[in-house]
Each structure stands twice: as C-alpha cells, then as structure tokens.
C-alpha positions in Angstrom: 7.3 -43.8 55.5 7.2 -40.6 53.4 8.0 -37.1 55.1 7.7 -33.4 54.2 9.5 -30.9 56.4 8.5 -27.4 56.0 11.1 -24.9 57.2 11.4 -21.3 55.9 15.2 -22.1 55.6 17.3 -24.9 54.1 20.3 -26.5 55.4 22.4 -24.6 52.7 20.6 -21.0 53.5 23.3 -18.4 54.5 21.3 -17.8 57.8 20.8 -21.6 58.8 21.2 -22.2 62.3 20.6 -25.0 65.0 16.6 -25.6 63.7 18.1 -26.5 60.4 20.6 -28.6 61.6 18.2 -30.4 63.7 16.0 -30.8 60.5 18.6 -32.2 58.1 19.2 -35.1 61.2 15.8 -35.7 61.4 15.6 -35.7 57.4 18.5 -37.9 57.4 16.8 -40.5 59.8 13.8 -41.0 57.4 16.1 -41.8 54.5 18.2 -44.2 56.6 15.0 -45.8 57.6 14.4 -46.4 53.8 11.7 -43.7 53.6 11.1 -40.7 51.3 12.2 -37.2 52.9 11.5 -33.8 51.2 12.3 -30.5 52.7 10.4 -27.3 51.2 11.9 -23.9 52.2 12.5 -20.4 50.5 15.2 -20.1 47.6 17.9 -18.0 49.0 20.3 -16.3 46.3 22.7 -18.6 44.5 20.7 -21.8 45.6 18.8 -24.4 42.9 15.1 -24.5 43.0 15.5 -28.2 43.5 18.3 -30.5 44.5 18.8 -33.9 46.5 21.4 -33.6 49.6 22.1 -37.0 51.4 18.8 -38.5 49.9 16.7 -35.5 50.8 14.9 -33.9 48.1 14.8 -29.9 48.4 12.1 -27.7 47.0 13.0 -24.3 47.2 10.3 -21.4 46.5 9.7 -17.9 47.3 11.4 -15.8 50.2 11.4 -16.2 53.8 7.7 -15.1 54.0 6.0 -16.0 50.8 7.4 -19.7 51.3 5.0 -20.3 53.9 2.1 -19.9 51.3 4.0 -22.0 48.6 4.9 -24.7 51.1 1.2 -24.8 52.5 -0.1 -25.5 49.1 2.8 -28.1 48.2 1.6 -29.9 51.3 -2.0 -29.7 50.4 -1.0 -31.8 47.2 0.5 -34.5 49.2 -1.4 -37.9 49.7 -2.9 -38.7 53.2 0.0 -41.4 53.8 2.6 -38.3 53.9 3.5 -37.0 57.2 3.7 -33.1 57.1 6.2 -31.6 59.8 5.4 -27.9 60.0 8.2 -26.0 61.5 6.7 -23.1 63.5 9.5 -20.3 63.5 7.6 -17.1 64.4 5.1 -18.3 62.2 4.0 -22.0 60.6 2.6 -23.4 57.2 -0.9 -23.3 58.2 -1.1 -27.1 58.1 -3.0 -27.2 61.6 -6.2 -28.9 60.1 -4.5 -31.5 58.2 -4.7 -34.8 60.0 -1.4 -36.0 59.3 0.5 -32.9 60.2 2.8 -32.5 63.1 4.0 -29.4 64.7 8.0 -28.9 65.2 8.6 -25.9 67.3 11.9 -24.8 69.0 11.0 -21.7 70.9 8.6 -19.1 70.9 10.1 -15.8 69.7 8.6 -13.3 72.1 11.5 -11.5 73.5 13.0 -11.9 69.7 10.2 -10.0 68.0 10.7 -6.7 70.3 14.6 -7.0 69.9 14.2 -7.0 66.0 11.3 -4.7 65.6 11.0 -2.4 68.7 7.6 -1.4 69.7 6.0 -3.2 66.6 7.4 -6.1 67.8 4.7 -6.2 70.3 2.1 -6.9 67.6 3.9 -9.9 66.3 4.3 -11.5 69.9 0.6 -11.3 70.5 0.1 -12.7 66.5 2.5 -15.5 67.2 0.5 -16.8 70.3 -2.9 -16.4 68.3 -1.5 -18.4 65.7 0.2 -21.1 67.9 -3.2 -21.8 69.2 -4.4 -23.3 66.0 -2.2 -26.0 66.6 -2.8 -26.7 70.2 -4.2 -30.3 69.4 -1.7 -31.4 67.0 1.1 -33.9 67.9 3.8 -31.4 68.9 7.7 -31.9 68.8 9.9 -29.6 71.0 13.4 -29.5 72.1 13.3 -28.2 75.5 11.5 -28.1 78.8 11.5 -24.1 78.3 9.5 -24.5 75.2 7.5 -27.3 76.6 6.1 -25.1 79.7 5.5 -22.3 76.9 3.2 -24.5 75.0 1.5 -26.0 78.1 0.5 -22.7 78.9 -1.0 -22.2 75.6 -3.2 -25.2 76.0 -1.1 -27.9 74.1 -1.3 -31.3 75.6 0.3 -33.5 73.0 3.8 -32.4 73.5 7.2 -34.7 73.0 10.5 -33.3 73.8 12.9 -34.9 71.2 16.3 -33.2 72.4 18.9 -31.8 70.1 22.0 -34.2 69.6 25.8 -33.6 69.2 28.0 -34.1 65.9 31.1 -34.5 68.0 32.0 -37.4 70.3 32.7 -35.6 73.9 36.3 -36.0 75.1 37.6 -38.4 77.7 39.3 -35.7 79.8 39.5 -32.0 80.0 42.1 -30.9 77.4 44.8 -28.4 77.9 43.5 -24.8 77.6 45.6 -21.9 76.5 48.0 -20.5 79.0 46.5 -16.9 79.1 42.7 -16.6 80.0 40.6 -17.4 76.6 36.9 -16.6 76.2 34.8 -17.3 73.1 31.6 -16.3 71.7 30.1 -18.7 69.1 26.8 -17.6 67.1 25.2 -15.0 64.8 26.3 -11.5 64.9 22.7 -10.2 65.4 20.6 -8.2 68.1 18.8 -11.5 69.6 22.1 -13.3 70.1 23.5 -10.2 71.8 27.1 -10.3 71.0 27.9 -6.9 72.3 27.2 -8.0 75.8 29.9 -10.6 75.3 32.4 -7.6 74.3 31.3 -5.7 77.3 31.7 -8.5 79.8 35.1 -9.2 78.2 36.0 -5.5 78.9 35.3 -5.7 82.4 37.2 -8.9 82.9 40.1 -7.3 81.2 40.5 -4.8 84.0 41.2 -7.7 86.2 42.9 -10.1 84.0 45.1 -7.9 81.5 46.1 -10.2 79.0 42.5 -11.8 78.4 41.5 -12.7 75.0 37.8 -12.9 73.5 37.2 -14.6 70.1 34.0 -14.2 68.3 33.2 -17.0 65.8 30.2 -16.1 63.6 29.0 -13.6 61.1 25.7 -11.4 60.8 24.5 -7.9 60.3 26.1 -6.5 63.7 29.7 -7.4 62.3 30.5 -4.1 60.6 29.1 -1.9 63.7 30.8 -4.2 66.2 34.3 -4.1 64.5 34.2 -0.6 64.2 32.9 0.2 67.4 35.5 -1.9 69.1 38.4 -1.9 66.9 40.7 -0.6 69.5 40.1 -3.1 72.1 43.2 -5.2 72.9 42.7 -9.1 72.9 39.4 -8.9 70.7 39.4 -11.1 67.6 36.7 -11.4 65.1 37.1 -14.6 63.0 33.8 -14.6 61.1 32.3 -17.7 59.9 34.7 -20.8 60.4 34.8 -24.3 59.3 34.2 -26.9 61.6 37.8 -27.7 62.3 38.8 -24.5 63.5 35.8 -24.1 65.4 36.4 -27.2 67.4 39.9 -26.5 68.0 38.7 -23.1 69.2 36.3 -24.3 71.6 38.9 -27.1 72.8 41.4 -24.5 73.8 39.2 -21.9 75.2 38.2 -21.5 78.7 35.1 -20.3 78.8 31.9 -19.7 76.4 29.8 -16.5 76.4 26.4 -16.9 75.5 24.5 -13.7 76.3 21.4 -14.4 73.9 17.9 -13.1 74.7 16.0 -16.4 74.2 17.1 -19.7 72.7 15.3 -23.0 71.7 18.1 -24.9 73.6 21.4 -23.6 73.1 23.3 -26.0 70.8 26.4 -24.2 71.1 26.5 -25.0 74.7 26.5 -28.6 74.6 29.1 -28.4 71.6 31.3 -26.5 73.9 30.8 -28.8 76.8 32.0 -31.8 74.6 35.4 -30.2 74.7 35.4 -29.4 78.5 34.5 -25.7 78.1 32.0 -24.4 80.3 29.6 -22.0 79.5 28.1 -18.9 81.1 24.9 -17.4 79.7 22.0 -15.3 80.4 19.0 -16.9 82.4 16.7 -17.2 79.6 14.6 -19.8 78.0 16.6 -22.5 76.5 19.8 -21.7 78.2 18.2 -22.6 81.4 17.8 -26.0 79.8 21.5 -26.4 78.5 23.3 -24.9 81.1 23.2 -26.8 84.5 23.7 -23.8 86.8 26.8 -24.1 89.0 27.3 -27.3 87.6 28.3 -27.1 83.7 28.4 -23.2 83.9 26.5 -20.2 85.3 23.3 -18.5 84.6 23.6 -14.7 85.0 21.2 -11.7 84.6 23.4 -9.4 82.8 27.0 -8.8 81.3 28.3 -7.4 84.7 27.4 -10.5 86.6 28.8 -12.7 83.5 32.3 -10.9 83.9 32.3 -11.5 87.8 31.6 -15.4 86.9 34.5 -15.6 84.5 36.6 -14.1 87.0 35.7 -16.4 89.8 36.3 -19.4 87.4 39.9 -18.0 86.4 40.8 -17.4 89.9 39.4 -20.7 91.4 41.0 -23.5 89.2 39.8 -26.0 91.4 36.1 -25.1 90.7 36.9 -24.4 87.1 38.4 -28.1 86.6 35.3 -29.7 88.4 32.8 -27.8 86.4 34.9 -28.8 83.2 34.9 -32.4 84.0 30.9 -32.1 84.7 30.5 -30.6 81.3 32.1 -33.6 79.6 29.8 -35.9 81.4 26.8 -33.9 80.6 27.5 -33.8 76.8 27.7 -37.6 76.8 23.9 -37.6 77.2 23.3 -35.8 73.8 23.7 -37.7 70.3 22.0 -37.3 67.1 21.2 -41.3 67.0 19.1 -40.9 70.2 17.2 -37.9 68.7 16.8 -39.8 65.3 15.3 -42.9 67.3 12.9 -40.7 69.2 11.8 -39.0 66.2 11.3 -42.3 64.2 9.1 -43.7 67.0 6.9 -40.6 67.1 6.1 -40.9 63.1 5.6 -44.7 63.6 3.1 -44.2 66.3 1.3 -42.0 63.7 1.1 -44.5 61.2 
C-alpha cells in the first residue's frame, strides 16, 4: 500500500489544526500497516523541504496557494499503484480526473469565506462549490453528517464518514472541578473561530456570577486586538499556545467549554473536553451540530447571549450539570484513533 496525502499544511505548520492531526493519524495507519506514506504540503518558514516523521515522508513546496499546483504535478508523477488522497480545504489539488484519487474534505468553507474576506468572500463561496462538483464522482471521505449532507446536495454519491478519533482516554468519572465557575475557550484566535463572542458571553455571565473566570487557550491573528480591548476584564486570562499537559489539566478543571465558531468540520475540541467530563456550549452550526448532542452533552445556541444564559443555567442547576458531564464521558468513549484508522484502511483496501 502506497499513499500520497495532499494537504496545504503539514503537521508542523504553525497554523495546523484538526485536519492536520486527522491526516497524521491516517498516514501513521498506512505506515503501521507496512505501507508507504508521503505527505505533500506548503513549506512554512523554518521547516525543511523534506523530512521523515514517524515513518511518514514529508515533501514541502511553495506557499499555501502555490502548493496546490506543485502537489498536482507531484501526484501526476506517481505510478497508478499509489492512492492519492486529495484534501479539499476551500480548494483541492485538482486530481479529480485520476482514477486512483480519493477526496478528503472536513468541511465546506462557505460562511468562513465571508468572515475572512467580506463581500469578496461570496465569490469564493461560489468558486468552492463549482470546484467541488468536479469531484462528485470520486470516493469521498468526510468526518461529520453536516458535511455529508452538504456533499449530497452537490451531487456526491460515494461518501464515507470516517469520524475523528481522540488522543486521550476518557475519564471513568467526572473529576473535581474548580470551586468557582471556570469557563474555557480552546482554539485559534481568528475570526472564523469567533473568540470575541466567548468573551462577550463571559462578560454577561459575570453580571450574575461575579467570581467567574475565562481562560483562552490558543494563539492567532486576533490576539493583539483581544488582549488590548479586554485587558481590564477581571477574571479573563490569555494563555496563548499551550502544551498538551497544561491543556488537558485546564480542560479537566474547567466547568464548561465555549465554542462560538462560525462553522466547523466536526469540533474536535468538543470531544476532547468531553473526555474530561467538561460539557460544551457552542453555536448551532455545521460540525458542532454533530459533536455536541444538544441538551445531552451540552447546548447548541444561536448567539453569545444565549450562550451566557446556558452557562448560568448549568452553574445554578448542579444536578443537571453533573448529569450532562457524565453523558460527556460516555459520548467521548465512542471515539478513538484506532477506530478511525481501521475504517480508513478498509476504504483503501476496497480500492486496491
């Protein structure tokens, strides 16, 4: 088995996210199976043009736009016994005409385009759907029912949901939380993740729960703006990028995760928090509708005002909170990277 992954970012990219973690697990699965895995991506500053990580060969060329063209020509050179995994993140690598290619897509960007580019984003929204239609007859992997339904509406028929895994073992019981209300935001500080709404919700919560705290874990282009604008808000802490141990400790001790994203492919941070008995309150959008089971493992809300209301409801109703926290642990047990790897390898073997 020989597999080439085409992804604009690699696992070492400074802006890597859930898609890259997912891809790395798939690539490891190929190597563990005794196969050959290569990953073609852009070359971020400070990264080598080629290296091997966990048996996976990384090839890096161009920036996040031009790498799609470099990757396309690299894929063309591969023999037909290679399987090409073309990852579509707003745009793909144009391998839709190759018989040995598979499409991997976590989410359509849609609302994300307008969030980043304003009125010009509408042009990209149309282009994204037009480009995707070239792939509609390809075997396709996605991670959630939300994206599955998006693809069906575009005429896709050969879609397989291969869910995200989990890199922690869910706790056996709800752990001891902080004495005072502790909220947490985990993710990039950028417009599409909407971190400012988490802060706005927190400020409304503080009107009723004076000693409440909010920790923001993550870095990004909005950090300078947010730290300046909200520097005088008591109980608000910016931790920036955090290592795994601190991240997990914070999730375990916090009461509620706030996820005000505009759209997600799945919502990996939700399940990660659930593994520590921490419910999530997120916006009723693609991806989060799949990872948050409304009124069972958390709540889906329309805006930051309703988010604040649900935080207060859970804080004041301790019996409800502990029931939802226990549900989170049970829900998280459904996810593992071993399961993800098995399902991915089955799909590849069916193509052989």
